[in-house]
N, C-alpha and C positions, 0 to 999 in steps of 0.2 A: 502495498499498501505507498511505503514511504516514498520507493521510486516512482509510482506514478505521478504523488504530488510534486516531485523533485521534476519531475518532466513536465507538467504543468507550470510549475514557477518558470522553467527555464522557456517555457515557450511565449510565457508572459512578457518576460524582459527582453526577448527577442521581436515580438510584438509594439513595445514601448521603445526599442532601439529605431524599429522602423518607421514609425509613428515620428518621431523625433527627426529622422532622416529627413521624412517627407514637409511636415514644418521650416524645417532651416530652408530644404529646394524652393517650396514658395516663397519662402522671407528673402531669396537670395533674388528668385524671378524678379517679384515686385521692386526689388531695387533697380534693375536694368529698366534704361528706357525703352520705351513701346517700339521702336524702329527697330531695336537690337535683336539678334536671332538667336536661338540657345539650340544645342545638339540633344538630342535624347534618345536612350540607348534601347531598344527593342530586342530583344536574344542580342548577339552580338553584330548587331547593326545600328549606328548613329544615323538620326534623321533629323534633318533640320528643320524649324519648325518656328512660329512667332511665337513672341511672349503670352499672347492669351492663350492659345492651347496647349502650352510646356505646362502653365500654372492649371489651366484645367485638368489637363491629365494627370498630372502630383496632386492635386484634391481627390481624384477618384479614387486613386490610390491610399489616401489619405483616407478619406471615407472607409474603403475597402477593409484596411488595418485595423480603424478603430472597432469594427464592427466585429472583425474577429476577436479584437480585444476584451469587446464587453460579453461574446459570447461565452468564454474563458471565466469570465468573472462572474458570469452568472451559472453555469456549470459546478465552478467548486465553492 
């Protein structure tokens, strides 16, 4: 039982790091001028995107990570 709890705690920690990374990325992207372009990695390929779509993508990933974290919190 302790191993399962430890695994859940590790998963929570990973998700919290992921949430924080997305929050930082959104903050950094919001500080760029709108005329700049950003590169977003999808699989092993980088795609050039405008700032708005890069922020939207990061926000979607952030929401997904937060939802997973909330599910883990409810399960424990």
